N, C-alpha and C positions, 0 to 999 in steps of 0.2 A: 504494498500500498505506499501512497505516495507521503512522504514525510512532511516535506515542505514545497511549497511552490516560489521559490526565487528565481532570478535570472539565469544563474548556472542550469538548476532544473530546466526553465521553459526552453535553453537553448539546446539540453540533452533529448529532450521530446521534440524539437524540431530536426533536431538530428536524426533522431530516430525515423520519423519521419521520411525524410529526405532517405537515408538508406533506405526503406521500405519499398519504396520506388524506384528504386533505381537498378538497372540493367546490369548485366555481368558485365557487359562491356565499359561500363563508367566506374566498376569498382575491384579494384585487385590492392589485396592485402602486402603485396610483396612490390607494390609503387608507390613512394612517399606523396605523390601529386593525388594518386587516388586509391586511398588508405585513408582509415576511419581519421584519422589526425589532419593530413591533408583534405576532406572533406569539411571538417571542423575550419581548420583554418579558412578553406575559402569559403566559407558561413558566414562567420562570425568575429573575421578581423576587421578594425575598423578601416586598415591600412593595406595593401599587398603587403605578404612578407616574402622576405628573399634569403634565401637562405644557401649557401655556397658551403654543401659538403657536412653541416653538421645539425646532423638529426636529434642529436642532444638539446637543440635551442626549437628546432620545431616542436617536439617533447614540450617543453617546457611552455613552448606558447601555447599547445592544445590543453596543456593540462589548466593554464589559468582560466583557458574561455571557456573550461568548462566545469570549474570548481575542482578539480582533481589535485590530490595528492602527486608526487613524481612517482610513485609505486603506483598508485590506481592505473595514471596514465601508461605506464610500461604494460601493467596488466592487458588494460583495454589496446592501446595503438600494438602491441609487439607481443600478440598472445604466443605463451608456446604451440606450435605443432600448430598453426593456421599460417602462419606466413611463410613455408617454405618454399625455395628457389625450385624451379621446376615442375609445379605441379598446377595443374590449371584450376583455375577458379576454386582455389582449395577451401575459400570460404565465400558464400554470396554474401549478396547485401542482406537478404534478409535474414540471416544468419545476426549479420552484425547488429541488424537494426534491434532483433529480439534482446541482443546484451547489451543497447545502452537502454533501451526502457527498462530495463532490470536494473539497469545503473541508476537511471532517473527515480524511482518510486523505490529504490532499499538501498543507494549510497555505495554498493557493493558493484563489483565487477566479477560476473561469474557467467564466463565460457561454458556452461554445462548448460545455460538456458536456448544455449544456440542451434541446439539440435548434433547427428551425430554427421561425423568426418565421413 
């Protein structure tokens, strides 16, 4: 159940809705421009972010926009076994949407709600 409804939670819900409506061509956990963090930055950053090989800076910016700790951001943006190189469509956008909805409701990142790999 949703605990609070602040700006960060509204952003999480909007991100979940966007992910749920994406095609697999628009979403790829292996591509920093098309992963959850990339879509977060594109949707909510007030100015364009330009990152030069610094994934950590993207992670911190995405965490800040969604009101996450760095640990939560790592769990959400770089989940174990969900972003492997060489696996086609390893995580579907609808799976990511379920995780972000759960995060909005519980403040917990749990990839177990995403469904089977």
